[in-house]
C-alpha positions, 0 to 999 in steps of 0.5 A: 474156401480154406485155401482162400483163408490161408492165402489171406493170412499169408498176405497179412503176415507178409504185410505185417513183416514188410511194415516192420522192416519199412519202419526199421529201415526208416530209423536206419535212414534217419540215423545214417547221416550221423554215422556218415559224419562220425565215420569221416571225422574219425578217419580224418582224426586217425590220419592226423594222429589225434586219437590216443585212446579207444574204447570199443562198445559192442559190435559193428566197429563202434568206438569212443575216441578220446582226443589227445589227453583231454576228457572229450570222447567222440563216437566213431565207426571204424572203417577198414584199419583198426585203431589201436592206442599203442600203434605208431601214428603215420604221417599223412598229407591233407590231400590224402585225408580229403581223398579218404573223406570223399571216398567214405562219403561216396560209400555211405551215399551208396549205402543210403541209396540202397536203404531207400530202395529197400524201404521202397520195396518194403513199402510196396509189399506192405501195401499188397503190391506183387513182388513180381511186378516190373517196378519191384524187379527193377528196384532189386536190380538197382540193389544188385548193381549197388552191391556190385559197385560197393564190392568193387570199391571194397576190393580196390581198397583191399578191404574185401570180406566174405560178407561183401561177396555173399551179399553181392551173390545173394542180391544177384540171385534174388534179382534173377529169382524175382525176374524169373517169377515176373516172367512166369507171372506175365506168361500166366497173365497172357494165357488167362 
């Protein structure tokens, strides 16, 4: 009897936590397109030397860029190369700017797909579906492949960080753990 109450309390905790993460990822998913556009535009502005002042705000590379000598400030997310007010402006072609913009768009789209997979996982967890179901393990596998693609993309752009590597390894470990749990669950179900 006591074991049943403990199990129900744990399921309630898991559902509550999953619901909170599901809602938080919903906010992230709603604001991510704004970050995509901001990131791409800030990179194009940087390439064409349109920024002269940078004001760092907090963490995560969020900055305010001042266009030329005007009083217009635009929020931006830095990507890779940091922007410094005193750095010399390099000359780039329009084709290069477009390649950068397309690459950033692809990366952000992959991240958005990952966010939707995470939301789907937490939505199912909050509904009480087993984390060891075939569908759940498949979604974790998809996240592992997305992390792999993003890490390869970062390595090609010479922007690979320890965080990317840890994320990649952690995602693949989670996949193998949940896949093993699914196999044990299937084995347990067939013996009963």
